C-alpha positions in Angstrom: 166.5 150.5 64.2 165.8 146.9 63.4 165.5 145.9 59.5 162.7 143.4 58.6 164.6 140.8 56.5 161.5 140.3 54.8 161.1 140.5 51.0 158.9 143.4 50.4 155.5 142.3 49.2 155.8 138.9 50.3 153.3 138.0 53.7 155.1 137.1 56.6 155.2 133.7 57.9 154.4 132.9 61.6 156.4 130.0 63.4 154.5 127.3 65.0 155.4 125.5 68.1 156.8 122.0 66.5 155.0 120.4 69.7 151.7 122.2 69.3 149.6 119.7 67.4 151.0 117.1 69.9 149.9 119.3 72.5 146.5 119.5 70.7 146.1 115.7 70.3 146.9 115.0 73.9 144.6 117.8 75.1 141.7 116.2 73.1 142.7 112.5 74.5 142.8 113.6 78.0 139.3 115.6 77.6 137.3 112.7 76.1 138.6 110.7 78.7 137.1 112.7 81.1 134.2 113.0 79.8 133.5 109.1 78.8 134.8 108.7 82.8 132.1 111.3 84.1 129.7 109.2 81.9 130.9 105.7 83.5 131.0 107.7 86.9 127.7 108.4 87.1 125.9 105.3 85.6 127.9 103.5 88.4 126.5 106.1 91.0 122.8 106.3 89.7 121.9 102.9 88.3 122.4 101.2 91.6 120.6 103.7 93.8 117.6 103.9 91.2 117.6 99.9 92.1 117.8 99.9 95.6 115.5 102.7 95.7 112.9 101.5 93.4 112.5 97.7 93.6 111.5 96.3 97.2 112.5 92.7 96.3 116.2 94.0 96.4 116.4 94.4 100.2 114.1 91.6 100.7 116.0 89.2 98.9 119.3 87.5 99.4 122.0 90.0 100.6 124.5 89.5 97.7 122.7 92.0 95.7 122.4 94.8 97.7 125.9 94.6 98.6 126.9 94.4 95.2 124.8 97.5 94.0 125.9 99.7 97.4 129.7 98.9 96.5 129.3 99.8 93.1 127.8 103.0 93.8 130.7 103.7 96.4 133.4 102.8 93.4 131.5 105.2 91.3 131.4 108.0 93.9 135.0 107.4 94.3 135.9 107.7 90.7 133.8 110.9 90.6 135.9 112.3 93.3 139.1 111.5 91.4 137.9 113.2 87.9 136.8 116.2 90.0 140.4 116.3 91.5 141.9 116.0 88.2 139.8 118.8 86.4 140.3 121.2 89.4 144.0 121.0 89.3 144.1 121.2 85.4 142.3 124.7 85.6 144.9 126.5 88.2 146.6 129.3 86.2 149.9 131.1 87.7 149.7 134.7 87.3 149.2 135.5 83.9 150.4 132.4 82.5 148.2 130.3 80.8 148.8 126.3 81.4 150.5 124.2 78.6 147.7 122.7 76.5 149.8 119.0 76.7 149.1 119.5 81.2 145.6 118.4 80.5 146.3 115.6 82.9 148.4 116.2 86.3 151.8 114.7 85.6 151.4 113.3 81.9 152.7 115.5 78.7 151.8 113.2 76.5 148.9 110.8 75.9 149.8 107.3 74.1 147.7 105.4 71.8 147.7 102.4 74.5 146.9 104.9 77.3 143.5 105.7 75.5 142.2 102.3 74.7 143.0 101.3 78.1 141.0 104.3 79.5 138.1 104.0 76.7 138.4 100.0 77.4 138.0 100.6 81.2 135.1 103.1 80.8 133.3 100.3 78.5 134.2 97.7 81.2 132.4 99.8 83.8 129.2 100.2 81.7 128.9 96.7 80.8 128.9 96.1 84.4 126.1 98.6 85.1 124.3 96.8 82.1 124.9 93.7 84.0 123.3 95.6 87.0 120.0 96.2 85.5 119.4 92.7 83.7 119.8 91.1 87.5 117.2 93.5 88.3 114.7 91.0 90.0 110.8 90.5 89.3 109.2 91.7 92.6 105.9 89.8 94.0 102.5 90.6 92.5 100.2 89.3 94.5 97.7 87.8 92.2 95.0 87.9 95.1 94.3 84.1 95.5 93.8 82.8 98.9 97.3 81.0 99.4 98.5 82.1 102.7 99.4 79.3 105.1 97.5 78.5 108.0 100.6 78.0 110.2 103.6 80.6 110.7 105.6 82.1 107.9 109.6 83.6 108.6 111.6 85.3 106.6 115.6 85.6 107.2 118.5 86.6 104.8 118.4 83.6 102.6 114.9 81.9 102.6 111.4 81.9 103.8 109.9 79.3 105.8 106.3 78.3 105.9 105.6 76.3 108.7 102.2 73.9 109.1 100.2 74.6 112.2 100.7 70.9 113.2 104.2 68.8 113.2 105.6 68.2 109.8 107.5 65.0 108.7 108.2 66.0 105.4 109.4 68.8 103.8 110.3 70.8 100.3 113.0 73.5 99.7 112.1 75.4 96.7 114.5 77.1 94.5 112.9 80.2 92.9 113.2 81.1 89.3 116.0 83.6 87.8 115.6 87.1 88.8 112.6 86.5 90.5 111.8 87.4 94.0 111.1 84.6 96.7 107.8 86.2 97.9 106.2 85.4 94.6 106.1 81.7 95.4 104.4 82.0 98.7 100.9 81.8 97.9 100.8 79.2 95.1 103.3 77.0 97.7 101.1 77.9 101.1 98.8 74.9 100.2 101.6 72.6 100.8 102.0 73.8 104.1 98.8 73.7 104.7 98.5 70.2 103.7 101.3 69.6 106.9 104.4 69.8 104.5 107.1 72.5 105.7 108.1 74.5 102.8 111.5 76.8 102.6 111.7 78.9 99.9 115.3 80.3 99.2 116.6 83.5 98.3 119.2 82.7 95.5 122.8 84.9 95.7 122.0 87.7 93.4 118.7 85.9 92.2 120.4 83.1 90.0 120.0 79.5 91.7 122.9 78.1 89.9 125.3 80.4 91.6 124.4 78.1 94.7 122.8 74.6 93.4 124.2 73.4 97.0 121.9 76.4 98.7 119.5 73.4 99.7 121.4 71.6 102.2 121.8 74.5 104.8 117.9 74.6 105.2 117.5 70.8 105.4 120.4 70.6 108.2 118.5 73.3 110.3 115.2 70.7 110.0 116.6 67.6 111.2 112.8 66.8 112.6 111.9 66.6 109.1 112.5 62.8 107.8 111.4 63.1 104.2 112.5 65.6 101.7 111.9 67.0 98.3 113.5 69.7 96.4 111.6 71.9 93.8 112.1 74.9 91.9 111.0 77.1 89.1 112.5 77.4 85.5 116.3 77.8 86.1 115.3 76.9 89.8 114.2 73.7 88.6 117.7 73.1 87.4 119.4 73.7 90.4 117.0 71.5 92.4 117.8 68.7 89.8 121.5 69.2 90.6 120.9 68.9 93.9 118.7 66.0 94.1 121.0 64.1 91.8 124.0 64.7 94.2 122.0 64.0 97.4 120.9 60.5 98.2 118.7 62.3 101.3 116.6 64.2 98.9 113.3 61.5 97.9 111.6 63.6 95.5 111.7 66.3 92.9 109.1 68.9 91.9 109.5 70.6 88.6 107.9 74.1 87.7 108.2 74.7 83.6 111.8 73.0 84.4 113.8 70.3 83.6 117.1 69.2 84.6 120.5 69.8 82.7 122.1 66.7 83.0 121.1 63.3 82.9 119.1 61.7 86.3 117.7 58.5 84.5 119.5 56.3 86.8 118.2 58.0 89.9 115.2 55.4 90.5 114.5 55.8 93.9 113.7 59.6 93.4 110.1 60.4 92.6 109.8 63.2 90.3 107.0 65.3 89.4 106.9 67.7 86.5 104.3 70.5 86.1 104.4 72.4 82.9 101.9 74.9 80.5 100.7 74.1 77.5 101.3 78.0 76.4 104.6 78.7 78.0 107.1 80.6 75.8 109.8 79.7 77.6 110.2 76.3 79.1 108.2 75.2 76.0 106.0 71.9 75.5 108.7 70.8 73.1 111.4 71.4 75.2 109.3 69.3 78.5 109.0 66.8 75.9 112.5 66.1 74.7 114.1 66.2 78.4 111.8 63.3 79.4 114.6 61.2 78.8 116.6 62.8 81.4 114.6 62.0 84.3 114.0 58.9 85.8 111.4 56.3 84.2 109.1 56.6 86.8 108.5 60.3 86.9 105.0 61.9 86.2 104.3 64.9 84.2 101.3 67.2 84.5 99.7 70.2 82.6 98.4 72.9 82.8 96.3 73.6 79.7 96.7 77.3 78.9 99.3 77.5 81.4 102.2 79.8 80.7 105.8 80.4 82.3 104.8 83.5 84.9 101.6 81.5 86.1 104.2 79.5 88.2 104.7 82.2 90.3 103.5 85.7 91.1 105.9 88.2 89.8 103.5 89.8 86.7 104.1 89.0 83.0 107.3 87.9 81.8 109.2 89.0 78.2 109.3 86.3 75.9 106.4 84.5 77.6 103.4 83.1 75.9 99.6 84.0 76.0 97.8 82.4 78.4 94.9 80.7 77.8 93.4 79.8 81.7 93.5 82.8 84.0 96.1 82.8 86.5 93.6 81.8 89.6 92.6 78.8 87.7 96.5 77.8 86.8 97.6 78.0 89.9 95.1 76.0 91.8 95.8 73.3 89.5 99.5 73.7 90.2 99.2 73.6 94.0 96.6 70.5 93.7 99.0 68.8 91.6 101.8 69.8 94.1 99.9 68.6 97.2 99.1 65.1 95.7 103.0 64.8 94.9 104.4 65.6 98.2 101.3 63.0 99.7 102.8 60.4 97.6 106.1 61.1 98.9 105.0 60.0 102.4 103.3 56.9 101.0 105.1 53.7 101.0 106.5 53.0 97.4 
């Protein structure tokens, strides 16, 4: 008989595995990475698919955003597949033996603090990408009901919308949309320019951000060698890109700004005709900002103000966050904007 070496009356002490606490810590760390990984992978899958299915402006815009969304969803699916395989692998038992608690991740017994931090950082980056995609979700066209359709022809391709007049056009304008605004939202307000005999090309900006390709107007101009007098224009951030293009391309005769101003000085572009149209109630491109930007434009630049107009009245895409309260109807404001734009294009073809 084996005697108990413990003193009578004293409780037994149970021996513990010295690596048990380390194994539990490792198991907790791997579990945290699995759950946060599942959250990040799910977001990478669900958000891009939701955007693609719920916003028609995405598939109708520049192909860069749909490609980015589909690539992100594919990466999320791959990540989810890897997580499922790893999770299934950790639950395998052999006979009646239970797996070592430290083996919560195949091939790794110990989760170092650096591995944990690196893994969580990767998941935060993935969630940051998802937040960026949500920000890129464009404002779709919301037709105002106004009659701004061109009497000529309208064609659309992957990178632009072209409004052509019925007869032969000698002047044309390439228009950069505002940031994250569907190009289709400018068809009605620019339609009168085509009806007045001008060729109108509305660009589709990569990811909806015109600054990503400020030189995009060049390809549109090269496609129409029959046009002898070109202007470029843009709304908000699109106007910044149009200004940059006009400054560096001497074959551009005019610059049309909708609630916008240049980023750099163009005061020495004396041969460039400029018209800046803004709204008195604009909460984004405010009257103060427009006034402060006047020295950036050539001294001959002209300015027109729509009393009561706001930022979102320069297109048909609904209400924009941060904008001011309108003091005029959208229809009346857009009639003024279109009329001023037509007069500007008419002057562009007249002798200086």
